C-alpha positions in Angstrom: 49.7 14.2 -57.7 46.9 15.4 -56.0 47.1 12.3 -53.4 50.6 12.7 -52.5 49.9 17.2 -51.9 46.7 16.0 -49.9 48.7 13.5 -47.4 51.3 16.4 -47.4 48.4 19.1 -46.6 47.0 16.8 -43.8 50.6 16.3 -42.3 51.3 19.8 -41.9 48.1 20.3 -40.4 48.9 17.5 -37.8 52.5 18.8 -37.4 51.1 22.7 -36.3 48.2 21.1 -34.2 51.1 19.5 -32.1 52.8 22.1 -32.1 49.9 23.8 -31.0 49.0 21.5 -28.1 53.2 20.6 -27.3 52.9 24.2 -26.2 48.9 24.4 -25.1 50.4 21.5 -22.2 54.0 22.9 -21.0 51.7 26.1 -19.8 49.5 24.1 -18.1 52.1 22.6 -16.5 54.4 25.7 -15.4 50.8 27.0 -13.9 50.0 23.6 -12.2 53.7 23.3 -11.1 53.6 27.6 -9.7 49.7 26.9 -8.8 50.9 24.3 -6.4 52.4 25.8 -4.3 50.4 28.5 -3.6 48.4 27.2 -0.4 45.1 29.3 -1.9 44.6 27.6 -4.9 41.3 26.1 -5.8 41.3 22.8 -5.6 38.5 22.0 -8.4 39.9 24.8 -10.7 43.4 22.8 -10.4 41.7 19.2 -11.0 40.9 20.5 -14.4 43.8 21.6 -15.5 45.4 18.2 -14.8 42.4 16.5 -16.7 42.8 20.0 -19.5 47.1 18.6 -19.0 46.3 14.5 -20.0 43.8 14.7 -22.6 46.4 17.3 -24.3 48.8 14.8 -23.5 46.3 11.5 -25.3 45.2 13.8 -28.3 49.2 14.2 -29.0 49.8 10.4 -28.6 47.7 10.0 -31.1 49.3 12.3 -33.1 51.9 11.4 -33.3 51.4 8.0 -34.3 49.0 9.9 -37.5 52.5 10.9 -38.9 54.7 8.2 -37.5 53.1 5.4 -37.3 54.5 2.1 -35.8 55.7 0.2 -38.6 55.7 -3.7 -37.6 58.5 -6.0 -38.9 
């Protein structure tokens, strides 16, 4: 019974982390969109934000695969 409870807690924690990362990814996307239209954008900072956005996307994929693992039939 404790294993099921632990598994549920882990799933809940992963879902919360996924929600937080999705929100951060969306915020970065909006920020990058606004910055790309600005003539005074700091390109180094812009590239760092893009890199962070990609890292978040990778982490989101990893969490998705842990929550819903591929089932090979």
